[in-house]
N, C-alpha and C positions, 0 to 999 in steps of 0.2 A: 554419693547420692545427693541430688538437689534438695534444698531446704524444704520445698513444698512437699516432696515425696516423703521426706523424713517425718513431717508433721502428720501425714496421712497413714504412715506405716504403724501398725500395732505390733509392738514387740511381744513375743511369747513370754508369758509370766508377768506381764505388766500390771495385771489386776489380781495378783495373788491374794487368796483368802477372802476376796469380796464375794458376797452372796448374791446369786442371781437365780430367780425362779421363773419358770415358764408354765403357763397354763392355757387351756383352751376353754372358751366360753360360748354360750349360745348354741345355735345350730351347727352341726358338724358339716364338714366339706372335705372332699378329696384333696389331699395334699397337706393336711394339717400335721400328719405324722412326719412328713418330710421336713416341715418347718420346725417341729419340736426337736427332731434329730439334729438339725443344723445348729439350732440355738444351744443345745446341751453340749455338743462337741466343740463348738467355738468357745463356749464359756470355759470348758475344761482346758482347751488349748491356751487360753489367756491366763489360766491359773485361778479362775473363780471356783467357788463351790457352787455347783449347779444343783437345782432342786426342781422336782415336779410338784405342782399343786394339783391334786386330783379333784375331779368334779367342779372345776371352775371356781367361781367366787364362793360357792357353798363350802368347798374344801378350805378356802382361805379363812372363812369365818369360823368353821368348826375346828380347824387346826388338827393337832394330834397326828395320827398316821396318814392324814390327807396331804401333809407336806413332808416329802421324803427326798433325801439326797440322791442324786442320779450320778451314775458313772458312765464310762464309755460303753460298756456292755448293755446298759439299761436301754439304749436306743438302737441296739442291733436288730436287724431283720424286721423293721417296722416301716421302712420307707415305701414299700409297695402296698401296704394295707390301707383300706379305706377308713373313714371316720377318724376317731381320735382314741389312741390307746390309753390316754390318761383321763379320759372321761370328760363329760361336759354336762352342766345342769343349770337350770334357772335358779336364781337365788333372791327371794324376797327380802331376806335379812340384810343383804348388802345395800339395799335401797334405803335403809334407815341408818342414821348416824351410829346408833348402838352397834349395828352389825359391822360397820366400817371400823369402829373402835376395836372390836375383837380381832378383826383381820389385821389391823396395824400391830396389835400386841403380839399376835402369832408370828408375824414376819420379823419383828424386832428380836424376839426370843431366839430366832434362828439366824440372826445376823443378815437378814435379807433387806436390801434397800434398792434393789434393781429388779424390775419386773418386765417380762415379755408377755404381752397380752395378744393372744391369737383369737380373734372373734369378729363379730359384726358391729353395726352401729351402736347398739345398746351396750355391748361389752366395752367398747372404746370410750363411750360417753361416761360410763361408770368409772373407768380407769382415770379419766381426766378429772372427774370430781374427787376421786380418792387422792390424786396428786395435789389438788388445790387445798384439800383439808388436812393434808399430812402433818403440817407443822402444828396445827391446833389439836389434832388427835394425839400427837406426842406430848404436847403440853398437858393434856388431860390425863394421859397415862402416867406422866411424871408426878402430877399432883396426887394421884390415887396410889402411888407407890408401886405401880406395876412394872415400871422401868426405872433405871437409875439415871442420874445426871450424866454419867459417862455415855450411856446408850443414847440418851437424848441428843448429845452433842455429836456422837459418832454417826448416827443415822438421821441427821437433820434434814436430808434431802432425799426424796424418792424419785428415782430415775425410771422412766417408763418408755418402752418401745412398743408400738402398736403394729401388729401385722393383720391385715384385713382378711379374715376367713369368711368368705361369702361367695356363693355362686352367682350372685346378682350383678357383680362388677359395677357397683353403684357408688363407689367411694371416690370422691374428688381427689385428683392428684395421684391416683394409682392406675397404672396402665392395665394391669390384669390382677384381679384379686385371687386369693387362694381358692381353688375349686371351680373357677369359671370354665377353664379349658376342659376339664374332665366332664363337667355338666353338659357342655356343648357336644362332646363326643357321645355321651349317652343319648342325647336327643337325636342326633343324626343316626345312631344305630337303630333307634326305635322307628324312625321314619323310613329307613332303608328296609326294615323288616315288614312294614305294613304297606309300602307303596306297591308291592306286587299284587296284593289283594285289591287295591284300589284300581289298578290297571285291568286286572282280570274281570272284575265285575262292573267296570266303568262307573265307579262310585267316587264320591268326594269325601275326604276325611278332614276333620278339623282337629288339629293338634294343639293342645294347650300346654304351654311350658311355664316353669316357674320364673321368678324374676322380680316379684313384688311390684314396685313402682318403676322399675327400670326395664326398658325393652331390649337390652343388649342381646340376651339369649334368643329372644324372638326374632330380631332382625338378622342376626348371624345365622340362625337355623333356617330362616326363610331363604336367605341368599344361597346357602350351601345345598339346600334341597330343591331349589328351583320352584318354590311355592308360588301359586298364582295370586294369593292374597296374604296380607300380613296386617295384624292388628296389634299395635303397641301403644302404651300410655302416652308417649311423647307425640304421637301423630294419630289423633282420633280419626276413625273411618268417616268417609263422606256419607251424607244422608242416604244417597241412592246406591249404597254398596250392594244391597241384595239384588238389585236389577243387573248390576255389572257382573256379579258372580254368576247369576243364572245365565246371562248371555255367554259368558266364558264357558260354562258347563255345556251349553247347547252346542257351541262351536266345537268343543273337544269331542262330544258325542257324534256329531256329524262327520268329523274327520275320521273317527274310528270306524264308523259304518262304511264310509267310502273306501277305506283301506281294505276292509274285509271283503268287499265285493270284488 
């Protein structure tokens, strides 16, 4: 095997007994369960101790039964389910240093220094702040006697992998975020269901889709459904768009009447 491939190859059991926890945070999106399943089973394959953190950052701060060890069977029959089976919640406590200190203590007590964060912009921003403060948090825990010097040395670095769970597809450097494709499918299904009524009554329907400040779902849905007009944040509508829309509607109405005759 070439040297480059050897370096990229991950040997089974190479991370034996290392703790890795996965959690979902913020809004849920289709595909999160598949991501959780993949993370847990790859961790087990590599020899890690895999953990669920239930209810996102709130579960990390509260600790206790919210942080549970996962096994191969724990993620069976979840790949097809929507939302997230391990729960998600907003957490005001984690925004404060005191909350992050509790979270760090709970992770250390379970031997976890590797995290997989599945969430949106706010979740990943919080994870990055947690990583930056990790060293100082451990120093504070050591000074207060909540962890030992051995634990301080063993878990001195927090490794984080961020997986973007957002239907908006608005994260730079990611071709397709978790949930985007499923959201687009749902939009097209809704449009297909209502378009018959629009044709039957010669009416125009305005469909509003989610996407926050990103117009990906809007433009993709407009192209797929052959919409006549599209309004997205990246491309504000022209001032005279009402006149253009009325002209288009009149044109369609006249074509329809001509066909009926």
